[in-house]
N, C-alpha and C positions, 0 to 999 in steps of 0.2 A: 568154880565160876570166876573168882578173882584172878586166878592164874590164866584162865581162858581169855579174859579181856586184856590182860597184860601181854599175852602172846599176840593177840590181834593188833594191839597198839605197836608192839615191836616190829611186827612184819609190815604194818602200814608205814611206819617211819622209815623202813628200809626201801619203800617204794613198791611193794607188792600190791598191784591193782585189785586183786581179788579180796585181799584183807582190808584194803581201803574201802571197798564197797560194803563189806561186812561191818566195818567200823561206822560208816555212815548210817547203816540201818540200826545199829545199836544206839547211836547218839540221836536218832530221830526224836524220841520223847523229850530229850533235853532241848532240842531246837524248838519244838512246839510249846514246851513249857515257857520258854522265854518269849515267844511270840505272843502267847495268850496273856502274859503279864500286861501287855500294852494294847493289844488289838483284840477285838471280839472274835469269837470262834467262827462266826459266819462272815467275817470280813473278807472281801475279795482279794486283799493283799496278802493274806496268810500264805498261800502257796508260793507266791513270788518271794516272800520273805524267807520261807523254808529253803528255797533254792539258793538264796544268798547265804543262808546259814551253812549249807553244804559246802559252798565255795570257801567260806571262812575256815571250816574244818580242814578242807584239803590244803588250803594255803598255810594253815598252822602246822601241818605236817612238815612243811619245808622250813618254817621259822622256829620250830620248837628246839630248844637247847637243853638236852638231857643233863648237861654239866651243872645246871643251876639247882639241882636237887629239888625239883618241883615235879610232881606226878603229872603226866599228860592230861589226865581227866580233870584235874584241878585247873590246869592251864587253859584247856578248851572251855571249861565251864565259865571261867572268868572272862575269857575272850568273847564268847557268845553273849554273855550278859551285857557287857559294855557295847558290843556291836548293836544289839537290839535297842538298848537304851538310847544310843546316838541316833539310830534310824527313827525311833519314835519322836525324839526331839526335833530332828530335821523335818519329819512329816508334819509336825504341829506348826513349824515355822512356815513351811511352804503352803499350808492350807490356810494360813492366816489371811483374812480378807484384805488387810491394809498393810502396805509397806510403809517405811518411815516417811517417804515423801507424800504418799497418799494421806497418811495420818495427819501430818502437820501442814500440808500445803493445799490439799484438795479434799474438800468435804463432799463425799458422795452421798446421795440420797439412798437410804436403805429401804427397799421395798417393804411395805407393810407397817412402817412406823408413822405415827401421826406427826403432825407438824411440831407439836410440843415435845414429843420424844426425840425428834430430829434436833431440835434446838438444845435440848438437855445434853444429847450426845456431843454436839459441837462444843458446847460450853465445857464439858468434861475434858474433851481433847485439848481445848485451849488452856484449861487449868493444868493439865498434865504437861503441856509444852512449857508453860511458864515455870512450873515446878522443876522440870529438868534443867531449864536455863539457870536456876538458882544453885545447881550443883557445881562442884569444882570441875575444871576442865577434864581432869583424870576420871572423875566419876561419870561425867557425861559420855566420855569416850568408851568407857567400859560398858555402860548401859546400852549405848548405841551398837557396839560390836556384838555384845551378847544377845540382846533381845531383838534387834532389828536386822542384823546381818547373820545371826545364828552361829557365831563362832563359839568354840568351846573355851572354857576358862584356861585350859592348857595352851591353846592356840593364841589367845589374847596375851597371856604371860610371855610366850615366846616372841610374838610380834612387837610388843611394847618394850621388851627387854627388862621386865620386872618380875619379881618372884610371884609364884602362883599364890602363895598365902596373902601377899599384898593385893593381888587382883581380887581374891575372894573377900578380903576385908573391905576393900573399897566398894565392891558391889553390894555387900551387906549394908554398909553405912549409907550408900546412896538410896537403897530401897527403904531403909528406915526413915531417911529424910523425906523421901517422896510420900511415904505412908503418913507421916506426921503432917506434911503440908497439904496433902489431899484429903485426909480423913480427920486430922486433928488428934490422932493418937499415935 
């Protein structure tokens, strides 16, 4: 069995379309396992996400470097895991009801909320805005880029020209400060 999958992988890496199709069928459970970590089984997006997973696998056949002493299955498992994790994060950002401008400049009336609930929600937004303004400019920028523009930590690090660990540290400190200011803990 082990040599069978290795043969399929080797032929797929050489560009054999028949073996690539066999490889896709063999990796189908891995694709759905990753999808179902983040989406429900009955979610309508599952089939589209599966197709994107197949594309990731086919593209990885071109980018895989066997000289790095990493087995292809480990490589593709990691690649799919992070692909779906990023897709989920992006979907959460795009389904968010409020963008940064809407949150801080435009208070929408949410259907079904009483006047008191609307007032409380507006007060919480105002408090959050005030709390964010109390952060350092670097912390504000990282919070804005990460939570409101949906950039990855790696992307923020690259764009700001600072180390990833510093971005992570600043984000964590900013969230701690916000939590203390907003909740008192």
